[in-house]
KOLKOLNU-111230 format. One record per residue (C-alpha): residue number from 1; residue in one letter; x, y, z. Coordinates in steps of 0.001 Angstrom, whole numbers, plus 500000, padded with zeros to 6 digits. Layout:
BEGIN
i; aa; px; py; pz
NUM; a; X; Y; Z $
...
REM end
This chain:
BEGIN
i; aa; px; py; pz
1; m; 517352; 491086; 495582 $
2; a; 516710; 487447; 494707 $
3; n; 514594; 486564; 491698 $
4; k; 512474; 489685; 491170 $
5; l; 509499; 487752; 489820 $
6; l; 509345; 485588; 492949 $
7; m; 509769; 488626; 495201 $
8; r; 506948; 490422; 493361 $
9; e; 504654; 487398; 493817 $
10; w; 505591; 487099; 497496 $
11; f; 504909; 490823; 498043 $
12; i; 501351; 490306; 496742 $
13; k; 500865; 487113; 498795 $
14; v; 501961; 488836; 501990 $
15; a; 499516; 491689; 501267 $
16; e; 496742; 489151; 500698 $
17; s; 497513; 487556; 504067 $
18; f; 496340; 490804; 505721 $
19; i; 492878; 490636; 504118 $
20; g; 490257; 490831; 506851 $
21; s; 492554; 492613; 509300 $
22; p; 490878; 495639; 510873 $
23; y; 491900; 499108; 509758 $
24; e; 493509; 501143; 512521 $
25; w; 494954; 504624; 512037 $
26; g; 498717; 504254; 512568 $
27; g; 498440; 500460; 512912 $
28; q; 501296; 498238; 511799 $
29; n; 500215; 494630; 512304 $
30; i; 497480; 492099; 511640 $
31; l; 495534; 493276; 514724 $
32; g; 495129; 496742; 513197 $
33; i; 496848; 498326; 510205 $
34; d; 496530; 501408; 508017 $
35; c; 497434; 501865; 504344 $
36; s; 501042; 502896; 504835 $
37; g; 501534; 500262; 507538 $
38; l; 500350; 497603; 505072 $
39; v; 502796; 498708; 502381 $
40; v; 505687; 499030; 504846 $
41; e; 505091; 495657; 506527 $
42; c; 504731; 493845; 503192 $
43; g; 507827; 495602; 501875 $
44; r; 509840; 494643; 504940 $
45; s; 508826; 491010; 504480 $
46; v; 510407; 490877; 501028 $
47; g; 513398; 493081; 501830 $
48; i; 512507; 496318; 500051 $
49; e; 515176; 498483; 501655 $
50; e; 513302; 501763; 501128 $
51; l; 510412; 500423; 503258 $
52; r; 512434; 499595; 506362 $
53; l; 510967; 502485; 508385 $
54; d; 507314; 503233; 509062 $
55; k; 506172; 506206; 507038 $
56; s; 503018; 507934; 505848 $
57; a; 501742; 507393; 502298 $
58; n; 503307; 510697; 501255 $
59; e; 506634; 509887; 502923 $
60; i; 506731; 506518; 501129 $
61; w; 505975; 508265; 497816 $
62; l; 508709; 510859; 498355 $
63; a; 511306; 508213; 499278 $
64; m; 510405; 505812; 496466 $
65; k; 510091; 508362; 493640 $
66; e; 513718; 509363; 494177 $
67; i; 514814; 505788; 493450 $
68; y; 512256; 504290; 491031 $
69; p; 510403; 505717; 488038 $
70; s; 506648; 506229; 488412 $
71; y; 504010; 505025; 485964 $
72; d; 500464; 505855; 484900 $
73; i; 499513; 502199; 484376 $
74; p; 499447; 499640; 487220 $
75; g; 500918; 496167; 487225 $
76; p; 501300; 493248; 489640 $
77; g; 503411; 494104; 492681 $
78; m; 503425; 497839; 492031 $
79; i; 502634; 500280; 494814 $
80; a; 499737; 502636; 494064 $
81; f; 499606; 506188; 495400 $
82; w; 496566; 508497; 495328 $
83; f; 497080; 512257; 495429 $
84; r; 495201; 515290; 496667 $
85; g; 495053; 518482; 494655 $
86; d; 498059; 519793; 496613 $
87; g; 500262; 517011; 495183 $
88; r; 500561; 515066; 498450 $
89; a; 499938; 511315; 498461 $
90; y; 497072; 510572; 500840 $
91; h; 496650; 506817; 500293 $
92; t; 498701; 503837; 499162 $
93; a; 497988; 500186; 498283 $
94; i; 499569; 497116; 496668 $
95; c; 498494; 496188; 493136 $
96; c; 497640; 492526; 492565 $
97; d; 497271; 492934; 488806 $
98; h; 496268; 495696; 486364 $
99; f; 492815; 496147; 487955 $
100; m; 492751; 495123; 491632 $
101; c; 494701; 496032; 494752 $
102; v; 494958; 495054; 498399 $
103; t; 494194; 498127; 500455 $
104; a; 493683; 499103; 504086 $
105; d; 491034; 501783; 504008 $
106; g; 487558; 502814; 504966 $
107; g; 488281; 504450; 508257 $
108; g; 490698; 507326; 508323 $
109; s; 491989; 509002; 511436 $
110; a; 488748; 508336; 513382 $
111; v; 489426; 504571; 513547 $
112; h; 491489; 503580; 516579 $
113; d; 490232; 500105; 517487 $
114; i; 488367; 497088; 516142 $
115; a; 484991; 498450; 517289 $
116; d; 485556; 501611; 515198 $
117; a; 486688; 499491; 512238 $
118; d; 483597; 497299; 512514 $
119; k; 481252; 500317; 512571 $
120; k; 482861; 501746; 509439 $
121; n; 483474; 498436; 507594 $
122; a; 487140; 499403; 507668 $
123; f; 489232; 496344; 506936 $
124; v; 492020; 495284; 504599 $
125; k; 490307; 494104; 501426 $
126; y; 490553; 493649; 497678 $
127; r; 489340; 496697; 495808 $
128; p; 489439; 497900; 492216 $
129; i; 492377; 500251; 491747 $
130; i; 489885; 502887; 490578 $
131; h; 488017; 502798; 493936 $
132; r; 489317; 506237; 494906 $
133; t; 489119; 509585; 493205 $
134; g; 492004; 511803; 492245 $
135; t; 495266; 511199; 490501 $
136; v; 496872; 507808; 490980 $
137; r; 500495; 506920; 490193 $
138; f; 502388; 503645; 490477 $
139; i; 505916; 502706; 491490 $
140; d; 507454; 499321; 490764 $
141; p; 509822; 498464; 493647 $
142; f; 511001; 495418; 491677 $
143; g; 511812; 497346; 488508 $
144; d; 514902; 499180; 487458 $
145; k; 516154; 501954; 489678 $
146; l; 516732; 505456; 488320 $
REM end
């Protein structure tokens, strides 16, 4: 990968370009996107090989944790994963810094079009990393591989 610092910055910028896009369960583009679609599309744009295929938050976690170490503390360009009590990742987002992330959430599986997203205020937006409950872990796709 080219200069990792530039790739990390570009990853965040691409995520920010989705801000305001409506949330759509299973969506993969600016017209409607979900959390895993956001991470996958941003990853594809900077050439993160492990994000070449569309996957759920848990599938991304499982693929990435085999290649990169995970962390308890976030940093710019890291991918955040939130977990249920059963150990499955249920949400993912892109960290902009140590406190904020770009996330596609607010709707869940009931949001299938822009009218649903509007009713639920479900759009891609900046949010504090601590906006969700449960355990959160971070993977740095620009860091050293295992």
